[in-house]
C-alpha positions in Angstrom: -10.9 13.8 -9.8 -11.0 16.4 -7.1 -8.6 16.4 -4.2 -9.8 14.9 -0.9 -11.3 17.5 1.5 -8.8 18.8 4.1 -9.4 19.3 7.8 -7.5 20.9 10.6 -4.5 18.7 11.4 -4.4 17.2 14.9 -1.1 17.0 16.8 0.0 13.4 17.3 2.9 11.4 18.8 4.6 8.7 16.7 5.9 5.5 18.3 8.0 2.7 16.8 9.4 -0.4 18.5 12.4 -2.5 17.4 11.9 -6.1 18.3 15.2 -7.2 16.8 16.0 -9.2 13.6 13.0 -10.2 11.5 10.7 -7.4 12.8 9.5 -4.4 10.7 11.1 -1.4 12.2 11.8 2.1 10.7 14.1 4.0 13.0 13.2 7.3 11.4 9.4 6.7 11.4 9.3 8.8 8.2 6.7 6.5 6.5 4.5 6.6 9.6 4.7 10.4 9.6 3.6 10.4 5.9 0.7 8.1 6.7 -0.3 10.4 9.6 -0.1 13.5 7.4 -2.1 11.7 4.7 -4.8 10.9 7.3 -4.9 14.6 8.4 -2.7 14.5 11.5 0.3 16.6 12.4 3.2 14.6 13.9 4.8 16.7 16.7 7.1 14.2 18.3 8.7 10.8 17.6 9.8 8.1 20.0 11.4 4.7 19.4 12.0 1.9 21.8 13.7 -1.5 21.8 12.3 -4.6 23.4 12.7 -8.4 23.0 8.9 -8.9 22.9 5.8 -6.8 23.2 4.5 -6.1 26.7 1.2 -8.0 27.0 -0.6 -5.1 28.6 0.9 -1.8 27.3 3.0 -3.1 24.3 5.9 -0.9 25.2 6.0 -1.5 28.9 5.0 0.9 31.7 8.2 2.9 31.8 8.1 3.8 28.1 4.3 4.4 28.4 5.1 7.0 31.0 7.5 8.6 28.6 4.9 8.7 25.9 2.4 10.2 28.4 4.9 13.0 29.1 5.2 13.8 25.4 1.4 13.8 25.1 1.2 16.4 27.9 4.2 18.4 26.6 2.8 18.7 23.1 -0.9 18.7 24.0 -1.2 15.8 21.5 -4.7 14.6 20.5 -3.6 11.0 19.7 -0.7 8.5 19.6 0.1 6.4 16.6 2.1 3.1 16.7 4.1 1.8 13.7 3.3 -1.8 14.7 0.0 -3.6 15.1 -1.6 -3.5 18.5 -3.9 -6.1 20.0 -7.4 -4.9 21.1 -6.4 -5.2 24.8 -3.1 -3.3 24.3 -5.0 -0.6 22.4 -7.6 -0.3 25.1 -5.0 -0.3 28.0 -2.9 2.4 26.3 -5.9 4.7 25.7 -6.8 4.4 29.4 -3.2 5.0 30.5 -2.4 7.9 28.1 -5.8 9.5 28.2 -5.9 10.0 24.4 -7.0 7.9 21.4 -4.4 5.4 20.3 -4.2 3.9 16.8 -1.8 1.5 15.1 -0.5 1.3 11.5 -3.4 -0.9 10.3 -6.0 1.5 11.7 -4.3 4.4 10.1 -4.1 2.8 6.6 -7.8 1.8 6.9 -8.7 5.4 7.8 -6.8 6.8 4.8 -8.4 4.3 2.5 -11.9 5.3 3.8 -11.1 8.9 3.1 -9.8 8.3 -0.4 -12.2 5.8 -1.9 -14.3 7.5 -4.5 -15.9 4.8 -6.7 -18.7 2.5 -5.6 -16.3 -0.5 -5.8 -13.6 1.3 -3.8 -16.0 2.2 -1.1 -17.3 -1.4 -0.9 -13.7 -2.7 -0.7 -12.8 -0.3 2.1 -16.0 -1.0 4.0 -15.3 -4.7 3.9 -11.8 -4.3 5.2 -12.9 -2.0 8.0 -15.8 -4.3 9.0 -13.5 -7.3 9.2 -11.0 -5.3 11.3 -13.8 -3.8 13.5 -15.2 -7.3 14.3 -12.0 -8.0 16.3 -12.1 -4.6 18.1 -15.6 -4.7 19.6 -14.1 -5.3 23.0 -12.6 -1.8 22.8 -15.3 0.2 21.0 -18.2 -1.2 23.0 -16.4 -1.8 26.4 -19.2 0.1 28.2 -21.8 -2.6 27.3 -22.5 -5.1 30.0 -23.7 -8.7 29.6 -27.4 -9.0 29.4 -29.0 -11.5 31.8 -31.9 -13.7 31.0 -35.2 -12.3 32.2 -38.4 -13.8 33.5 -39.3 -17.0 31.7 -35.7 -17.8 31.1 -33.7 -20.4 32.9 -31.5 -17.9 34.6 -28.4 -18.4 32.3 -26.6 -15.6 30.7 -28.3 -14.1 27.7 -26.6 -13.1 24.4 -24.1 -10.3 25.0 -24.4 -6.9 23.3 -21.0 -7.5 21.8 -22.3 -10.8 20.3 -25.3 -9.0 18.8 -23.0 -6.3 17.3 -20.7 -9.0 15.9 -23.6 -10.8 14.4 -24.8 -7.5 12.7 -21.3 -6.9 11.4 -21.1 -10.5 10.1 -24.4 -9.9 8.2 -23.1 -6.7 6.7 -19.8 -8.4 5.7 -21.8 -11.0 3.8 -23.8 -8.3 2.0 -20.7 -6.3 1.0 -19.0 -9.5 -0.2 -22.0 -10.3 -2.4 -21.9 -6.8 -3.9 -18.2 -7.1 -4.5 -18.7 -10.5 -6.2 -21.1 -8.8 -8.7 -18.4 -6.1 -9.3 -15.9 -8.9 -9.9 -18.1 -10.6 -12.4 -18.6 -7.2 -14.2 -14.8 -6.8 -14.4 -14.4 -10.3 -15.7 -16.9 -9.6 -18.5 -14.9 -6.4 -19.3 -11.6 -8.4 -19.3 -13.1 -11.1 -21.6 -14.2 -8.4 -24.0 -10.7 -7.0 -24.1 -9.3 -10.5 -24.6 -11.6 -11.1 -27.5 -10.4 -7.9 -29.1 -6.8 -9.1 -28.6 -6.0 -6.1 -26.4 -2.5 -6.1 -24.9 -3.0 -5.3 -21.2 -0.5 -3.2 -19.2 -0.9 -2.4 -15.5 1.0 0.1 -13.3 2.0 -1.3 -10.0 4.4 -0.1 -7.3 4.9 1.3 -3.8 2.5 4.1 -2.8 3.7 7.6 -3.7 6.2 6.2 -6.3 4.4 8.4 -8.9 2.2 5.8 -10.7 -0.7 8.2 -11.3 1.7 11.0 -12.5 3.2 8.5 -14.9 -0.3 7.3 -16.0 -1.3 10.9 -16.8 1.9 11.5 -18.7 1.5 8.4 -20.9 -2.2 8.7 -21.7 -2.8 12.4 -21.1 -5.4 11.6 -18.5 -6.4 13.8 -15.5 -6.3 11.2 -12.7 -5.8 12.8 -9.3 -2.1 12.8 -8.3 -0.5 14.3 -5.3 2.8 13.9 -3.3 1.1 11.8 -0.6 0.5 8.2 0.3 -2.5 6.5 -1.4 -3.5 9.6 -3.3 -5.7 7.4 -5.5 -7.3 4.1 -4.8 -9.6 3.3 -7.7 -8.4 1.5 -10.8 -8.5 3.7 -14.0 -8.0 2.2 -17.5 -7.3 4.1 -20.6 -6.1 3.3 -24.1 -2.4 4.1 -24.9 -1.3 4.4 -28.6 2.2 3.1 -29.3 3.6 4.6 -32.5 6.6 2.2 -32.5 4.2 -0.8 -32.5 1.4 1.0 -34.5 -1.1 -0.4 -32.1 -3.2 0.5 -29.0 -2.8 -1.2 -25.6 -4.9 -0.8 -22.5 -3.1 0.9 -19.5 -4.5 0.5 -15.9 -3.4 2.5 -12.9 -3.9 0.4 -9.7 -3.8 1.1 -5.9 -0.3 1.4 -4.4 1.3 -1.1 -2.0 3.0 -0.4 1.3 4.9 -2.3 4.0 2.7 -4.3 6.3 -0.4 -3.6 4.2 -3.2 -5.1 6.2 -4.1 -8.5 4.9 -7.8 -7.6 5.0 -7.1 -4.8 2.5 -5.2 -7.1 0.1 -8.2 -9.5 0.4 -10.8 -6.8 0.0 -9.1 -5.2 -3.0 -8.8 -8.5 -4.9 -11.2 -7.2 -7.5 -9.0 -4.1 -8.1 -5.7 -6.0 -7.8 -7.0 -8.6 -10.3 -6.3 -6.0 -13.0 -2.6 -6.4 -12.2 -2.9 -10.2 -12.0 -4.6 -10.4 -15.5 -2.1 -8.1 -17.2 0.2 -9.1 -20.0 2.9 -6.7 -18.7 3.5 -4.9 -15.4 5.1 -1.5 -15.2 6.6 -1.6 -11.8 7.1 2.0 -10.8 9.9 2.7 -8.2 10.7 6.0 -6.4 14.3 6.3 -7.4 14.8 9.2 -4.9 13.7 7.1 -1.9 16.5 5.8 0.3 14.3 2.7 0.8 13.7 1.9 -2.9 15.1 -1.6 -2.6 12.9 -2.5 0.3 9.9 -1.1 -1.5 10.6 -3.2 -4.5 10.8 -6.3 -2.3 7.5 -5.4 -0.7 5.7 -4.9 -4.1 7.1 -8.3 -5.2 5.7 -9.9 -2.0 2.2 -8.5 -2.7 2.4 -9.5 -6.3 3.1 -13.0 -5.1 0.1 -12.8 -2.8 -2.2 -12.1 -5.8 -0.5 -14.6 -8.1 1.2 -12.1 -10.4 4.8 -12.6 -9.4 5.7 -14.4 -12.7 4.2 -11.8 -15.0 6.7 -9.9 -17.3 7.8 -6.6 -15.7 9.5 -3.4 -16.7 11.1 -1.6 -13.8 10.3 2.2 -14.1 12.7 4.1 -11.9 10.8 7.4 -11.5 11.6 10.8 -10.1 14.8 11.1 -12.0 14.5 14.9 -11.6 14.8 14.5 -7.8 18.3 12.9 -8.0 21.5 14.8 -7.7 23.7 15.0 -10.8 26.2 12.6 -9.3 23.4 10.1 -8.6 22.0 10.0 -12.2 22.6 6.8 -14.2 24.9 6.9 -17.2 22.5 4.7 -19.2 18.8 5.4 -19.2 17.9 1.7 -20.0 19.5 -1.4 -18.6 18.7 -4.6 -16.8 17.9 -5.1 -13.1 18.1 -8.2 -11.0 14.8 -8.7 -9.2 15.9 -12.0 -7.6 19.1 -14.1 -8.0 17.5 -15.9 -10.9 15.2 -13.3 -12.4 15.9 -10.0 -14.1 13.8 -7.3 -15.8 14.3 -4.3 -18.1 14.8 -1.1 -16.3 14.3 2.5 -17.5 14.9 5.8 -15.7 12.2 8.4 -16.1 10.8 11.6 -14.6 7.0 11.3 -15.0 6.6 14.9 -13.8 9.0 16.3 -16.4 8.2 13.8 -19.2 11.9 12.7 -19.3 12.5 9.2 -20.4 8.9 8.5 -21.4 9.8 7.8 -25.1 12.3 5.1 -23.9 9.5 3.6 -21.8 7.0 3.6 -24.7 9.6 1.8 -26.9 10.1 -0.9 -24.3 6.3 -1.4 -24.0 5.9 -1.4 -27.7 8.6 -4.1 -28.0 6.9 -6.2 -25.4 3.5 -5.7 -27.1 5.0 -6.9 -30.4 7.0 -9.7 -28.8 10.2 -8.4 -30.4 12.2 -7.7 -27.2 13.7 -10.3 -25.0 11.1 -11.1 -22.4 10.6 -8.0 -20.2 11.2 -10.2 -17.1 13.2 -13.3 -17.6 14.4 -16.1 -15.3 17.9 -16.0 -16.8 20.5 -15.0 -14.2 22.7 -12.0 -14.7 26.5 -12.4 -14.6 28.2 -9.2 -13.4 26.5 -6.0 -12.4 26.6 -4.3 -15.9 26.2 -1.0 -14.1 28.5 2.0 -14.6 30.3 3.5 -11.6 28.1 6.6 -11.8 25.1 4.3 -11.2 26.2 3.2 -7.8 23.0 4.3 -6.1 21.1 1.7 -8.1 23.2 -1.6 -8.0 21.8 -4.6 -9.8 23.0 -7.2 -7.3 21.6 -6.0 -4.0 20.0 -8.3 -1.4 17.9 -6.7 1.3 16.0 -8.8 3.9 12.5 -7.5 4.5 10.2 -8.9 7.2 
């Protein structure tokens, strides 16, 4: 697959707001910066604020909005990106106040998905999500349209608004796209039934975006799936056959779309056909970016999305990737151990470097054991007593609890 076409990056201001316990807040705004770069923007300044609740009109309040406006002028920014979701009214008011386009995290993710979708199915899924989102934003995009009055021959009451006409057209298109996706879903079900009749053991790669799933996929099956150090490098599901010498059998391996914090519900819903590959798998390879300081939160977010699609109880192998990016003092003493997903559920864990090919033989053996049913279940409800982790493995404790909104 060819890399997505690039365009001249536009300077943008990043804004994040801390609403206290229970809210999603990243004080560094690093992930928002990666999203912005993935969409083709160039972050030039970051600003964070703290509030008890969103301002109804400007989300951040007038004082902080003035501060953002000063940054826009100073850096000649072309846009402002918020790390939290904005209401249509807040988005419209901020654009008027700041004088530049304003987008939130949801808009940004939808834009990236639209840029990256390559297959017919992927394009349909993204279009559905964007249409569903746009239907709530007509008040902003078509604010110049006035209400149409009833003409001669009418009773003088208000006619149908242009916004209502646009919403009706969008509703019709949503029905059409859903019908097309339903056909795609039936095709996938036919393919899955064929694999089931053949007794194929199904393995799916899941994980947080940019954890290295596509690089791992390429390393395991010698494929040429597009992989890059960016968020949502690939969106379309790819399935290949993987031969396991230790099991003397072939299994199917699928690479699926990555997850992310606050993934728009519309995208989860729209990508059901793709995510169904994970839900129907016999084994999940849950890929984790071991070099990320937020790896525990990312695991929790993936588990949340798996629960949304009904795949939370499937056997898992935790694949801690990017071993090559760790300092020598951070490297684990043991390459394979057990990891506590929840207080009553653990999974096998293996440390690998997909880019260097390190640890892939250990991973193949774990998958082979799971395919043969020889290993203890890859993910078991039995609780773990004690950490079982050597002192050198301190960056990756087994008994860690992180609260994620």
